[in-house]
matplotlib code that plots the C-alpha trace (Angstrom):
import matplotlib.pyplot as plt

x = [130.1, 131.9, 130.9, 129.0, 130.6, 128.9, 130.3, 128.2, 128.5, 126.3, 125.4, 122.8, 121.3, 120.6, 123.3, 121.3, 122.9, 123.8, 124.9, 127.3, 127.3, 130.2, 131.4, 135.2, 135.1, 132.6, 133.4, 129.8, 128.0, 124.7, 123.8, 120.9, 119.4, 121.9, 121.3, 123.8, 127.3, 127.0, 130.6, 131.9, 129.9, 131.1, 134.7, 134.5, 133.2, 135.7, 138.6, 137.5, 136.9, 133.2, 130.3, 127.1, 124.3, 121.5, 120.1, 117.6, 115.3, 113.6, 111.4, 111.2, 112.0, 114.5, 117.1, 117.3, 117.4, 119.5, 122.3, 120.1, 120.2, 124.0, 124.2, 121.8, 123.8, 127.0, 125.8, 123.0, 119.3, 118.1, 120.8, 120.8, 118.2, 116.4, 114.3, 111.4, 108.1, 105.3, 103.2, 106.2, 106.3, 103.7, 105.9, 108.9, 107.0, 105.3, 107.7, 105.3, 105.4, 109.1, 109.7, 112.1, 109.8, 110.7, 114.4, 113.9, 114.7, 111.5, 112.1, 110.6, 112.1, 111.0, 112.1, 112.2, 112.1, 108.9, 108.8, 105.9, 105.5, 107.7, 109.2, 112.7, 115.0, 118.6, 120.6, 123.9, 124.8, 125.3, 123.1, 119.4, 117.2, 113.5, 111.4, 109.2, 106.4, 106.4, 104.1, 103.6, 106.5, 105.3, 102.7, 105.3, 108.1, 109.8, 112.7, 115.2, 115.9, 119.1, 118.2, 121.5, 123.5, 121.0, 120.7, 117.7, 117.9, 115.0, 115.0, 113.0, 110.6, 112.8, 115.6, 117.6, 115.2, 112.6, 110.7, 110.3, 107.9, 104.4, 103.3, 104.7, 102.4, 101.2, 102.4, 100.2, 101.1, 98.9, 100.1, 103.7, 103.1, 101.5, 104.4, 106.9, 105.0, 103.4, 106.2, 109.6, 109.0, 108.2, 111.9, 114.5, 116.2, 119.7, 118.9, 121.1, 119.2, 120.8, 118.5, 118.2, 119.6, 121.6, 123.5, 122.8, 120.9, 119.2, 115.7, 116.2, 117.5, 114.6, 112.1, 113.3, 113.9, 112.0, 109.0, 107.0, 107.1, 103.8, 104.4, 107.4, 106.6, 108.9, 108.9, 106.7, 109.0, 107.2, 104.4, 106.7, 109.6]
y = [111.3, 114.2, 116.3, 119.5, 122.6, 126.0, 129.4, 132.5, 136.1, 139.1, 140.7, 143.1, 146.3, 145.0, 142.4, 139.3, 135.9, 134.3, 130.7, 128.8, 125.0, 123.2, 119.6, 119.4, 115.9, 116.4, 120.1, 121.1, 124.0, 125.5, 129.0, 129.8, 133.3, 135.3, 138.7, 140.7, 141.0, 138.2, 138.9, 138.0, 134.7, 133.8, 134.6, 132.4, 129.5, 129.9, 130.1, 126.9, 125.2, 124.6, 124.3, 125.9, 123.2, 125.5, 128.4, 128.0, 130.8, 130.7, 133.5, 136.3, 139.5, 141.8, 141.5, 137.8, 137.8, 140.8, 138.7, 136.3, 138.1, 138.4, 134.7, 134.0, 136.3, 134.5, 130.8, 131.1, 131.9, 128.7, 126.5, 127.7, 125.9, 128.3, 126.6, 128.1, 127.0, 127.1, 129.8, 132.1, 132.6, 135.4, 137.3, 136.9, 138.2, 141.3, 144.1, 145.4, 142.0, 141.3, 144.8, 146.0, 149.0, 149.9, 149.9, 152.1, 149.6, 147.8, 144.5, 141.0, 137.6, 133.9, 130.5, 127.6, 124.8, 125.0, 122.8, 121.2, 121.1, 118.4, 117.6, 116.0, 116.8, 116.6, 119.8, 118.3, 114.9, 113.6, 115.6, 116.2, 118.4, 118.9, 121.9, 122.7, 125.2, 127.8, 130.6, 133.8, 136.1, 135.7, 133.5, 131.1, 131.3, 128.0, 126.4, 124.0, 121.0, 118.9, 115.9, 114.0, 117.1, 118.2, 121.7, 123.9, 127.1, 129.1, 132.4, 135.0, 132.5, 131.9, 133.9, 133.4, 134.6, 135.9, 135.5, 137.5, 140.4, 139.6, 143.1, 143.1, 142.2, 138.5, 138.2, 137.0, 136.9, 134.1, 131.9, 132.7, 131.6, 128.4, 127.7, 128.1, 126.0, 123.3, 122.8, 124.0, 123.0, 119.5, 119.1, 117.5, 119.7, 119.1, 120.6, 123.6, 126.6, 129.0, 132.1, 134.8, 137.4, 137.2, 134.3, 130.6, 128.7, 125.3, 124.1, 123.0, 126.4, 128.2, 125.7, 126.8, 130.5, 131.9, 133.9, 133.0, 129.3, 128.3, 124.7, 123.5, 119.8, 117.5, 117.1, 114.9, 114.6, 111.8, 114.2, 116.1, 113.8]
z = [94.5, 96.1, 99.1, 98.6, 100.1, 100.8, 100.1, 100.9, 99.8, 100.8, 97.5, 96.0, 97.4, 100.9, 101.3, 100.6, 101.2, 97.9, 98.3, 96.0, 96.4, 94.8, 94.5, 93.9, 92.7, 89.8, 89.4, 89.4, 91.2, 91.9, 93.0, 95.4, 95.2, 93.0, 94.5, 92.4, 91.1, 88.5, 87.3, 90.8, 90.8, 87.3, 88.3, 91.4, 89.4, 86.6, 88.9, 90.6, 87.3, 88.0, 85.6, 86.7, 86.8, 87.9, 89.9, 92.7, 93.6, 97.0, 95.8, 93.2, 95.1, 93.4, 96.1, 95.5, 91.7, 90.8, 89.4, 87.4, 84.1, 84.1, 84.7, 81.9, 79.6, 80.3, 80.4, 77.9, 78.6, 77.1, 78.7, 82.3, 84.5, 86.9, 89.5, 91.5, 93.0, 90.4, 92.1, 92.1, 88.4, 88.7, 91.2, 88.8, 85.8, 87.4, 88.3, 91.1, 92.7, 92.4, 93.9, 91.1, 90.9, 94.4, 93.6, 90.5, 87.8, 86.9, 85.1, 84.8, 84.5, 84.8, 85.9, 83.4, 85.9, 87.9, 90.9, 92.6, 96.4, 97.9, 94.5, 94.7, 91.8, 90.8, 91.2, 90.0, 88.4, 91.9, 94.3, 94.8, 96.9, 97.7, 97.1, 100.1, 99.5, 102.3, 101.1, 103.1, 102.4, 98.8, 97.2, 95.9, 98.5, 98.9, 100.8, 99.4, 101.6, 101.1, 103.1, 102.8, 103.8, 106.5, 105.0, 104.5, 102.4, 103.8, 101.8, 103.6, 105.2, 108.3, 109.8, 112.9, 115.6, 113.2, 109.9, 106.7, 106.0, 104.8, 103.8, 100.2, 97.2, 97.4, 101.0, 103.9, 107.5, 108.7, 105.8, 106.7, 110.3, 109.1, 106.7, 109.6, 112.1, 109.9, 107.4, 108.7, 112.3, 111.1, 110.2, 112.6, 115.2, 113.7, 110.3, 109.5, 108.2, 105.7, 105.4, 102.9, 105.3, 108.5, 110.1, 109.8, 112.5, 113.2, 113.3, 116.9, 118.0, 116.3, 117.8, 121.2, 120.7, 117.7, 119.0, 115.9, 116.6, 118.2, 119.1, 120.9, 120.3, 118.5, 114.7, 112.6, 109.6, 107.9, 106.8, 104.5, 103.5]

ax = plt.figure().add_subplot(projection="3d")
ax.plot(x, y, z, "-o")
ax.set_aspect("equal")
plt.show()
């Protein structure tokens, strides 16, 4: 089994972090939150000789899914695996909820691999991750936890020094705070966090400095892993 590597590009209307995870040994890749410019993502994979094993969506807002249709058109709508938390299907399928109305191009989409909370699943033939439900930014926001690599892709649940908005459709501020404190702060300090916007951080740094973290106590990781 090879080592996963991370490449990141700021794509879409508000420079959302799109992550491409690749394994040079097995030549497989996954994309997390394809925000836009699908032709650039496809070219990157083609030039590296990678096959695309799947797309992971932390949530269904327009600025995180703007490149999804282009990837489906290229790789095949029925072949490309698109992962999301089960409750987020409603957001993906309603233009007012996925905010495409706000950007002037209403559309709907869907995921075909609906994940349960804490479900562990294979993302390549050699790597797996865990879906952690973290509602609040949207009803079905989730984070993808790569335990072996020590990585968390947090979408718009957790940013460096902040959290996502909760005033969009299906969002809820109190639920978001609970997701942060009860779920993400239960992870070990050394976990690297890759958010939907802005720079990367760590759970430990956010535990000490993020103003939305309510409890500075150590993690209880057995509850979630």
